[in-house]
N, C-alpha and C positions, 0 to 999 in steps of 0.2 A: 504493500500500500504506500502511496506517496504521501508523506507527512505534510507537504505544502498545502494540500487540499484540506487538511485537518486543522492546522494552525497557520493563520495568515499574519498574526501580529503577536508580539510579546509585550507583556506588562512589566515594567521595571519598577520594583518596589523600593529601591535603594534611597529614593528621595522622600519617602514617607516621613522620615525622621526630621526633615528640614522645613516642614510647613510653616513654622513660626518665625523663621529667619531667612526666608528665601531672597528677600530684597537685598540685604547686605551680602549674602552669598553670591547673588548674581553680580553685584558690583565688584566684589573681590575676584570672582572668576573672570569677569570681563577684563579687569586690569591685568590679571595674570596672563591671559591669552594675548592681550595687546603687547605686554612686555616680551613675551616669547617671540611673537612675530617681529617686533622691532629689533631686538638684539640679534636674532638669528639672521634676519635679512641684512642687517648692518654688516655682520661678519661675512656673509656670502657675497654681497656686492663689493665689499672692500677687497676680497680675494680675486673676484672675477675681473674687476676693473683695473687692477694694478698688475702689470706684467711681471714685476719683480717678485710677486707673491705666487707665481705659477710654478711652485716647487712642490715636491711630493707631500711634505708635511702639511702645507697649506691647502693643497688640493683635497687631501683626506679630511681636513678640518671643514672645508666647504661642504663635502659630501655628508659629514656628520651633522652639520647645521641644517642642511636641506632635508635630511631624514627626520630631524626633529619637527620641521614644518609639516612634513607629510604625516607623521604619526599624530601630532596634536590636532591636525585638521580632521582626523577621524573621531575625535572626542569632543572638543570644546564647542563647536557650533551646535551639535545635538544637545549637549549638556546645558548650554545657555538657553536653548529653546525649551527644554524640560523645566527649567527653573521658572519660566514664565507661564507654563501650561498647567492646568489643573489635573490633566491625565497624562501619565508618562508611558507612552507606548512607542514601539518601533516595529516596522514591518519585518516579516520573516527574512526577506532578502536583505533588508537594511541591516539586520542584526548579524547575518553572516558576513556582510561586507565590512561592518565595523570590526568584527573579530579578526577578519583577514588583515585589515589595515593595522590594527594595534599589535597583533602578534608579529607580523612581518617587520613593523617598525622596531620592535624590541630586539628581534633576532638580527636585523641589519645593523643596529647599534653595536651589538657584540662583535659582528664581523668586521665593522670598520675599526673598532677598538683594537682588534687583532692586527689589522693592517698598520695601524698607527704604532703599535708596539714593535712590529717587525721593522718598520721604517726607522724607528729610533735605534733599534739594535744594529742595523746596517750602518747608520750614520755615525754611530759612536764606536762600535766594535769592529766594523769592517769598512772604514772610510774609503779605502782605495778602490773598492768595487761598488761603492754605493751608487754612483751615477750611472754605471753600466747596467745595474740591476733595476734600480728605481727610476727608469726613464719616465718622462711626462706621459707618453702614450700608454705605457704599461700601467702606471698608477691609475689613470682614468679607467682603463679596462678592468683593473682589480676592484676599483670603487663601484663600477657598474655590476660586477659579479657579486660584490658584497651586498648589493640590494636585490638583484634578480634571483640569486640562489635561495635566500630565505623566503622570498615572495612565493616561489613555486613550491618550496617545501611546505609552507603554511597553507598554500592553496590545496595541497593534497589532504591535509587535516580538515580544511573547510568543506571539501567535497565529501569526505567521509561523514562529517557531521550532518550534512544536508540529506543523507540517505536514511537517517534514523526516524523512526516513528516516535513522536513525542507525546507524552501524556499530560503535559501542563504548559500553559503559555506564560507562567509567572517566573520571572528571574529576580532573585533576591540580591540584585546588584545595581550599580549605577551604569554599568557598561556591559556590552555583550562580549563574551569570550567563549572560545570553542568548548572548553571544559564545562562551563556553566550550561551550555546547550546539551552536551553529552549527558550531563547529570539528569536531564529531564526525559531521557529515553525510557520508553515503556518496557523494553526487554533488555536487561543488563548484558545478556549474552551477545547482543548485537554490537556492544561497545568495546569488545575485546580488541579489535583491530585499531580502534581510536586510541585506546590506552597504550598499545604497542608503539604506534607511530608517535604518540605524544612523548613517551619515555625515550624513544630513540632520538627525537629532536632535542630533548633536555640533555641527553648524554653528549650529543654532537656539540651543543653550545657550551656544555660543561668542559669539554676538551678544548674549546677555544680559550677558556680561562687558564687551562694548563699551559697552552702555548704562550699566553701572555706572561704567566709566571716564569716560564723557562727563559723568555726573552729578557726579563728584568733581572734574573739571576746573573746572566752574562753581562748585562749592563752595569749592575752594581759592582761585579768583580772587576770589570774594566775601569770603572770610574774611580775606584778606591785609590789607585796609584797615580792619578794624574789630576792636577788642579784644573787644567783646561777641560778635561772630560767631566769633572765634577760640576764645572760651571754650565756646560751643555746640558748635563743631567738635570740640574736644578731649573734651568730655564725652559727646557722643552719636554722633559719627562714628568716633572712634578704635576703640571696641569693634566697630563694624560692619566696619571695615577689617581688624582682626585676625581676626575670624570669616571674612571673605571670603578673606583670604590663606591661613589655615589650611586652609579647605575646598578651595580651588583647588589648593593644593600636594598635598594628599592624593589628590584626584581625578586630578591630572596623573600622579602616580606610578602609580596603578592603571591608567590608560589606557595608559601606556608599557609597563607589565608585561603587560597583557592583549593589546595589539596587536603589540608587538615583544618577545616573551618572550626573555630572554637566559639561556642555560644556564650562563654563567659566574657569575651571581649566586647566592649560597648559598640553598638552599631556604627556610631559616627566614626570611631577609630578604625573599625574594619573597612568602612567605605573609603577612608583616607588611604589606608594601606593599599587598597585595590587600584587607586589612581595616582599614587605619588610618583610612579615612574613617568607619568605624563605631566607632572608639575615641577619637580625638583631638577632633574637633569636637563630638560630643555631650556630652563632659565640659567642654571649654574654654568653649564658648559661654555656657551659663548662668552659669558662674563669672565670666567676663569681664563680662557684662552685670550680673550681680548685685552685683559689687563696684564697677563703674564708674558705673552709673546711680544717682544719689543717692536717688530716690524708692523704688526697689526695695530698695536696701541698707538704708534706714531702716526700711521695713516688715518686712523679714526679721529685722533686728536687734531690732526692738521685740517681735516674736513670740517670738524666742529668749530675750530677757530676761524676758518674762512667764512662759515655761515654766520658766526657772531659778528664778524666785521661787516 
């Protein structure tokens, strides 16, 4: 039986706790989204419009910020609309689309972080071969693969979720995610393949973390004995480590909440855990890189100074 004919819309109950303070929440969310758009577009345009920033590290940073714009576009407009609406519903196809966008955004972020770690490893540990390996064309190709590969991997999970017969249209969340849809399946035996694919995906991106750790072990070992390398590490690697730590912590909280939902946690805190990967990293990352990386900071400040004059 085709579940599309059974359930055409989902009801999102995550906003039921906010009925008494939706106006201030709408204002804060709008400001948050505005800041995300502003700072990410600022970094993206700064890199694109300045030829001297067309280097591997900055190209990957540009892809990182563009991915943040892609992911947040899958959440904020719908969330802002829900804050103004008395009924919080999303179409069946819209729910699958949102799940696809949010999951592929998160996985792409991890892939880009791996590329950034590898770039820093080559730049500091193997400087003689850095430019031959990390050519501009190759970096652009790798950045595209870092987005397309997760997109198609998550598309497989989304397609598998779409075949399930669902017994309820109610999602106790603020957003649509594949696992939340799978949990509504009438027959748990049908979800076995979803669990397998989901766990494989988690393992693959867990291995991404191992690759990043391996890169930084070599980086730290190389930088200990050289003042110049330590300076490079502090300037270019520390922002990456902060971004990585922030992203992994937010994703970890969401995975724990999603897979091992605890009824003792206050609803408002649970819902924040479920969306913090869409709030904290998209704001922090461009700000961290914008302030820490000298070339970007100087370009942004020069443009701001010219505008003031």
